[in-house]
C-alpha positions in Angstrom: 25.7 66.7 45.5 28.9 66.7 43.6 31.1 63.5 43.4 34.6 63.7 44.8 35.5 60.4 43.3 34.1 59.4 39.9 34.0 56.4 37.7 37.3 56.0 35.8 39.4 57.8 38.3 42.8 56.3 39.3 42.7 55.8 43.1 44.9 54.5 45.9 43.4 52.6 48.8 44.6 54.2 52.0 42.9 52.0 54.6 41.7 48.4 55.0 42.9 45.0 53.9 43.9 46.3 50.4 45.8 49.3 51.7 48.4 50.5 49.2 46.7 49.0 46.2 45.9 51.3 43.3 43.4 50.8 40.6 40.6 52.3 38.6 37.1 53.0 40.0 34.6 50.7 38.3 31.5 52.0 40.0 30.4 54.6 42.6 27.4 53.5 44.8 25.3 56.3 46.3 28.3 58.7 46.7 29.4 56.5 49.7 31.0 53.4 48.3 33.3 52.6 45.4 34.3 49.4 43.6 38.0 49.5 42.6 39.2 47.1 39.9 41.2 44.1 41.4 41.0 45.2 45.0 39.1 44.1 48.1 38.5 40.7 46.6 36.0 38.4 48.3 35.0 34.8 47.4 31.4 34.2 46.4 29.8 30.8 46.2 27.5 30.6 43.2 25.0 28.0 42.1 25.1 26.9 38.4 22.6 28.7 36.2 21.9 26.7 33.0 19.8 29.5 31.5 22.6 32.0 31.6 25.2 29.2 30.8 26.9 30.0 34.1 28.8 27.2 35.9 28.7 27.0 39.6 31.6 27.3 41.9 33.6 29.8 43.9 34.4 33.1 42.1 36.4 36.1 43.3 34.8 39.5 42.9 35.5 43.1 44.0 33.6 44.2 47.1 32.7 47.9 47.7 35.0 50.1 49.8 33.9 53.2 51.7 34.8 56.4 49.7 36.8 57.7 52.7 39.2 54.8 52.4 40.4 55.8 48.9 42.3 58.9 47.7 42.9 60.1 44.1 46.3 59.1 42.7 48.5 62.1 41.8 50.1 62.3 38.4 53.7 61.0 38.4 56.1 63.6 40.0 59.8 64.2 39.8 60.3 64.5 43.5 60.7 61.0 45.0 59.6 62.1 48.5 56.3 63.6 47.3 53.0 62.0 48.2 51.5 59.6 45.7 47.9 60.4 46.5 45.7 63.3 47.6 42.2 63.9 48.9 39.8 65.9 46.7 38.2 69.3 47.2 36.1 71.7 45.2 36.7 75.2 44.0 34.6 77.7 42.2 36.6 79.5 39.4 36.2 83.1 38.4 34.0 82.1 35.5 31.6 80.3 37.8 32.6 76.7 37.1 32.9 74.3 40.0 35.9 72.1 39.6 37.7 69.4 41.6 41.3 70.0 42.8 44.0 68.0 44.7 44.1 69.2 48.3 47.8 68.2 48.6 49.1 70.7 46.0 46.1 72.8 45.0 46.3 71.7 41.3 43.1 71.3 39.3 42.1 67.8 38.2 42.0 67.5 34.5 38.6 66.3 33.2 
């Protein structure tokens, strides 16, 4: 199964409590969830771990988002009214390669 969103992609969150936030994908979990840097932050209470030299306390970390709640950020455009994000689709080129493309404007995504 091909991945529509990959690690390192710049995405915009389109639903949920972090709606409108943009960031980079840190991790993709089972092609269903993504972790975006600096978004969907949750507080986690941790115990001290002297072996790992880890102090206890409350830390903030990124929680996973469902992949349907993020969309790929489009490259900057001259038109101010143009969308800033697009969903992703797949095309098969004439030479047989399967590539990702932006559904908003049918441009290929650079690898």
